[in-house]
C-alpha positions as CSV (number, residue, x, y, z in Angstrom):
1,M,-59.6,-26.4,-6.9
2,D,-57.6,-29.7,-5.3
3,D,-56.1,-30.3,-8.3
4,L,-54.6,-26.2,-7.4
5,W,-53.5,-27.4,-3.8
6,S,-52.1,-30.5,-5.0
7,E,-50.1,-28.3,-7.7
8,A,-48.5,-26.0,-5.3
9,R,-47.5,-28.5,-2.6
10,A,-45.7,-30.8,-5.1
11,R,-43.5,-27.1,-6.6
12,I,-43.2,-26.6,-2.5
13,E,-42.3,-29.7,-2.1
14,A,-39.5,-29.2,-4.8
15,A,-38.0,-25.9,-4.3
16,T,-34.1,-26.8,-3.4
17,T,-33.3,-22.9,-2.8
18,T,-35.2,-20.3,-1.0
19,A,-35.2,-18.1,-3.9
20,D,-37.2,-21.5,-5.3
21,L,-39.8,-20.7,-2.4
22,R,-39.9,-16.6,-3.3
23,D,-40.7,-17.2,-6.9
24,I,-43.6,-20.1,-5.5
25,E,-45.2,-17.2,-3.3
26,V,-45.1,-15.0,-6.1
27,A,-46.9,-16.8,-8.3
28,W,-49.5,-18.8,-5.8
29,L,-49.9,-15.6,-3.8
30,G,-48.8,-12.4,-5.3
31,K,-51.0,-9.6,-6.4
32,K,-51.0,-11.4,-9.9
33,G,-50.5,-14.4,-8.2
34,R,-53.6,-18.0,-8.8
35,I,-54.9,-17.7,-5.7
36,T,-55.0,-13.9,-5.4
37,L,-56.9,-13.8,-9.2
38,A,-59.2,-17.2,-7.9
39,L,-60.6,-15.0,-4.9
40,R,-61.0,-11.6,-6.9
41,G,-63.1,-13.8,-9.5
42,L,-65.8,-14.6,-6.6
43,G,-67.8,-11.5,-6.9
44,A,-69.0,-13.1,-10.3
45,L,-70.3,-16.4,-8.6
46,D,-74.4,-16.4,-7.4
47,P,-73.9,-16.0,-3.5
48,G,-74.6,-19.5,-2.5
49,E,-71.7,-20.6,-4.7
50,R,-69.4,-17.7,-4.0
51,R,-69.2,-18.2,-0.3
52,E,-68.2,-22.5,0.3
53,R,-65.8,-22.0,-3.4
54,G,-64.7,-18.6,-1.0
55,Q,-63.7,-21.1,2.3
56,V,-62.3,-24.0,0.1
57,L,-59.5,-20.6,-1.8
58,N,-59.0,-19.1,1.4
59,R,-58.6,-22.6,3.4
60,I,-56.0,-23.3,0.6
61,K,-54.1,-20.3,0.7
62,R,-53.5,-21.0,4.8
63,D,-52.3,-24.5,3.5
64,I,-50.1,-22.4,1.1
65,E,-48.4,-20.4,3.5
66,D,-48.2,-22.7,6.3
67,A,-46.0,-25.5,3.4
68,L,-43.9,-22.3,2.6
69,A,-43.0,-21.4,5.6
70,R,-42.3,-25.5,6.8
71,R,-40.0,-25.5,3.8
72,R,-37.8,-22.5,4.2
73,D,-36.9,-24.1,7.1
74,E,-35.8,-27.3,5.9
75,V,-34.2,-25.6,3.2
76,A,-32.5,-22.9,4.7
77,R,-30.9,-25.8,7.8
78,A,-30.5,-28.0,4.2
79,E,-28.4,-24.4,2.9
80,I,-26.5,-24.1,5.7
81,E,-24.9,-27.3,6.6
82,A,-23.9,-27.1,2.9
83,R,-22.0,-24.0,3.3
84,V,-20.3,-25.8,6.5
85,R,-19.1,-28.1,4.1
86,E,-18.1,-26.3,1.4
87,E,-16.5,-23.2,3.5
88,R,-14.8,-24.9,6.2
89,V,-11.8,-23.2,7.6
90,D,-8.6,-25.2,7.1
91,P,-6.5,-23.8,10.1
92,T,-2.9,-24.6,8.8
93,L,-3.2,-22.5,5.8
94,P,-1.6,-19.1,5.8
95,G,-4.0,-15.9,7.5
96,L,-4.4,-13.2,5.6
97,P,-1.5,-10.3,5.9
98,V,-3.0,-7.4,8.0
99,A,-2.0,-4.0,7.2
100,C,-0.1,-1.9,9.9
101,G,-0.5,1.8,10.1
102,H,2.2,4.0,10.3
103,L,3.4,6.8,12.6
104,H,3.4,10.3,11.3
105,P,6.6,11.8,10.8
106,L,5.4,15.4,13.5
107,T,5.3,11.9,16.3
108,Q,8.2,10.2,15.5
109,V,10.1,13.2,15.7
110,L,8.1,15.2,18.7
111,E,8.8,11.3,20.6
112,D,12.5,11.5,19.6
113,V,12.6,15.1,21.4
114,E,10.8,14.2,24.1
115,D,13.6,11.2,24.7
116,L,16.1,13.5,24.4
117,F,15.8,15.9,26.9
118,D,14.1,13.5,28.8
119,R,17.7,11.8,29.0
120,M,19.2,15.6,30.0
121,G,17.2,15.6,33.1
122,Y,14.2,17.8,31.5
123,H,10.7,18.0,32.9
124,V,9.2,17.2,29.7
125,M,5.2,19.0,30.1
126,D,2.3,19.9,27.9
127,F,-0.2,22.9,28.8
128,Y,-3.5,24.9,26.7
129,E,-3.8,25.5,23.6
130,V,-6.1,27.4,24.6
131,E,-4.7,30.8,26.1
132,D,-5.6,33.7,27.6
133,E,-3.7,37.5,26.5
134,F,-1.8,37.5,30.3
135,H,0.1,34.2,29.5
136,N,0.5,34.0,25.8
137,F,1.7,38.1,25.8
138,E,1.7,40.8,28.8
139,A,3.9,37.7,31.2
140,L,5.9,37.5,28.5
141,N,6.7,41.4,27.4
142,I,4.5,42.1,24.7
143,P,2.4,45.0,25.7
144,A,-1.2,45.1,24.1
145,D,0.3,47.7,21.4
146,H,3.1,45.5,20.3
147,P,2.5,44.1,15.8
148,A,2.5,40.9,17.0
149,R,-0.9,41.4,19.1
150,D,-2.7,42.0,16.0
151,L,-5.2,40.2,14.2
152,Q,-3.2,39.2,11.4
153,D,-1.3,36.8,14.1
154,T,-3.4,35.7,16.3
155,F,-7.1,33.8,16.2
156,Y,-9.2,35.0,19.1
157,L,-11.9,33.5,20.4
158,E,-15.3,35.1,21.3
159,D,-15.0,34.5,25.3
160,G,-11.8,37.0,24.8
161,H,-9.5,33.8,25.3
162,L,-7.0,33.2,22.4
163,L,-6.0,30.0,20.4
164,R,-1.8,30.1,21.9
165,T,0.4,31.6,18.7
166,H,3.6,30.1,20.1
167,T,5.0,27.5,23.3
168,S,6.3,30.7,24.9
169,P,3.2,30.8,27.9
170,G,4.5,27.8,29.0
171,Q,7.9,29.0,30.4
172,I,5.2,31.8,32.8
173,R,3.4,28.4,34.3
174,A,6.7,26.2,34.3
175,M,8.0,29.1,36.6
176,R,5.2,29.4,38.5
177,T,4.7,25.3,39.2
178,L,8.1,23.8,39.4
179,P,10.0,24.4,42.4
180,K,13.3,26.4,41.2
181,P,16.4,25.5,39.6
182,F,15.1,23.0,36.9
183,R,15.2,22.2,33.2
184,A,11.6,21.8,31.2
185,V,10.6,21.2,27.2
186,F,6.7,22.3,26.5
187,P,6.3,21.2,22.9
188,G,2.7,21.4,21.6
189,R,0.3,22.9,18.1
190,V,0.5,26.7,18.2
191,Y,-1.8,28.4,15.9
192,R,-1.1,31.4,13.3
193,F,-3.7,33.7,11.6
194,E,-1.0,34.0,8.3
195,A,-1.2,33.1,4.9
196,T,0.3,29.2,4.0
197,D,3.2,28.5,1.4
198,A,6.2,25.9,1.5
199,S,7.8,27.3,5.0
200,H,4.3,28.5,7.0
201,E,1.3,27.0,7.9
202,H,-1.8,28.2,10.5
203,T,-1.5,25.2,12.9
204,F,2.2,23.6,13.6
205,H,4.1,22.6,16.3
206,Q,7.0,23.7,18.3
207,V,8.9,22.8,21.5
208,E,9.8,25.5,23.7
209,G,12.5,24.5,26.0
210,L,13.4,27.0,29.6
211,M,16.6,26.3,32.5
212,I,16.2,28.3,35.7
213,D,19.3,28.9,37.8
214,R,21.1,30.9,39.5
215,S,23.7,31.1,36.9
216,V,23.3,30.9,32.9
217,S,24.8,31.6,29.9
218,V,24.1,31.7,25.8
219,A,27.3,29.4,25.3
220,N,25.3,26.5,28.1
221,L,21.9,27.1,26.0
222,L,24.1,27.3,22.3
223,S,25.2,23.5,23.9
224,A,22.0,22.4,24.4
225,M,21.1,23.1,21.0
226,M,23.5,21.5,19.7
227,T,22.6,18.3,21.5
228,M,19.2,18.1,20.3
229,L,20.0,18.8,16.6
230,A,22.4,16.1,17.0
231,G,20.7,14.1,18.9
232,V,17.7,14.4,16.0
233,F,19.4,14.6,12.8
234,G,22.0,11.2,13.7
235,R,25.1,13.7,12.8
236,R,26.6,17.4,14.0
237,V,25.1,19.9,11.5
238,E,25.8,23.3,10.0
239,V,24.6,26.1,12.5
240,R,24.4,30.0,12.5
241,L,23.7,32.5,15.4
242,R,22.7,35.7,14.3
243,P,21.1,38.5,17.0
244,G,17.5,38.6,16.7
245,Y,15.3,40.8,18.5
246,F,12.6,38.5,20.5
247,P,10.3,40.7,23.7
248,F,11.1,37.7,26.3
249,V,14.5,37.3,26.3
250,E,17.5,39.5,25.7
251,P,19.6,39.1,24.4
252,G,18.1,37.6,21.8
253,F,19.3,35.5,18.8
254,E,18.1,33.2,16.1
255,L,19.4,30.3,15.2
256,D,19.6,28.7,11.0
257,V,20.1,25.2,10.1
258,R,21.7,25.1,7.0
259,C,18.8,23.7,4.4
260,R,18.8,19.8,4.1
261,V,16.2,19.8,0.7
262,C,19.2,21.5,-1.5
263,G,22.7,21.8,0.6
264,G,22.5,25.1,0.7
265,R,21.9,25.7,-2.9
266,G,18.9,27.6,-2.3
267,C,15.1,26.5,-2.7
268,P,11.9,27.6,-2.0
269,M,11.9,25.5,1.6
270,C,15.0,27.9,2.7
271,K,13.8,30.9,-0.1
272,Q,16.7,30.7,-1.6
273,S,18.8,31.3,0.6
274,G,20.3,28.4,2.2
275,W,19.3,28.2,5.3
276,V,15.9,27.8,6.9
277,E,15.3,29.8,10.1
278,F,14.6,27.5,13.0
279,L,14.7,29.2,16.3
280,G,14.7,32.2,18.7
281,C,16.6,32.0,21.9
282,G,18.1,33.8,24.2
283,L,18.3,34.9,27.9
284,V,15.1,35.0,30.1
285,H,14.0,39.3,30.1
286,P,13.9,40.5,33.7
287,N,9.8,41.1,33.5
288,V,9.8,37.7,32.0
289,L,11.2,36.6,35.5
290,R,9.1,38.8,37.1
291,A,6.0,37.3,35.8
292,G,6.5,34.5,36.6
293,G,6.9,35.2,40.3
294,L,10.8,35.2,40.2
295,D,13.3,37.8,41.2
296,P,15.6,38.9,37.9
297,S,18.5,39.3,41.0
298,E,18.8,36.1,42.4
299,W,17.7,34.0,39.4
300,E,18.7,33.4,35.6
301,G,17.5,31.9,32.6
302,W,17.5,30.8,29.3
303,A,15.0,30.0,26.8
304,F,14.7,28.5,23.7
305,G,11.5,27.8,21.0
306,V,12.1,24.9,18.5
307,G,10.0,24.9,15.1
308,L,8.9,21.2,14.9
309,S,7.4,21.2,12.2
310,R,10.5,22.8,10.2
311,L,12.8,20.5,12.2
312,V,10.4,17.4,10.5
313,L,11.0,18.8,6.8
314,L,14.6,18.9,7.5
315,R,15.5,15.3,9.2
316,Y,12.8,13.8,5.9
317,G,14.1,16.2,3.0
318,I,10.6,16.9,3.2
319,D,10.2,21.0,0.6
320,D,6.5,22.0,2.0
321,I,5.0,22.6,5.2
322,R,2.0,22.2,4.3
323,W,1.7,18.3,3.7
324,L,2.4,17.2,7.5
325,M,-1.2,18.7,8.0
326,S,-3.2,17.4,4.7
327,G,-4.3,14.4,6.3
328,D,-3.1,12.5,2.9
329,V,-2.4,8.8,4.2
330,R,0.0,8.2,1.1
331,F,1.7,11.3,2.7
332,T,1.6,9.4,6.0
333,R,2.6,5.7,4.5
334,G,5.9,6.9,3.3
335,F,7.5,7.5,6.5
């Protein structure tokens, strides 16, 4: 048994890696190790010899465990010192390139629009995405029996609220909050319960604009729209203004933009018409002014609602609105 301890000690002292020490521990103290098997064989000996031999084997086992622990510390320190020598850093070498993120095209266009209107003297305001029926419908001259309030268009919540279907509720809140006269825009995300295709999404972005003064005109409204489009696209764009019905404006208009994806030749984005329905606008309806706490005989206003998502499509020539909310980083890297 003295030879047993001498052999184990020699192997432990010769070990140079933590892996070698693990192998030695298994070979001597594992389930089938030499010390373990010797202890199991004590049952075949006489009681006196069993006690004497068991004491010696247990002492050898403790000595091996202590020797392994000491050697592990020595080997671990040696390995760390070797790594420090071999893996030292040269501070004069160039560092690894850091990958930069990309602003989403929606974010880029939104920042440009907000900056443009801010420089034109507009308040840039943000309101709630969860609205009540009064601000989303009734105050905007949309009665309870109006088709826009059908479940086919609106996400209703269990508590009686809803996800706003447009940014127009900002008109009512601004009229009740800001000192008159004023100009303001309300960018934000809106929700529609409808089928998706290349030009329609259930979640998209708009920018609502409102001007309240004692005397306003359609010419002033059109000028603001043309200024916005020229600022976003970097040049004047071809548009057309046609009559349109919206409950919260009278008269109402629809402004279309010549499709920049196909150049007016026809594509899925413009539904083969060459024109993209871009925004609804008009003079604020007297009922909406009253809901905002204003006297229609004293105050007038105009309003517009811009499809910001479609503005992004036109600016960058994207042919499918569903890309914007896809979450695909490969798409975002392109901008």
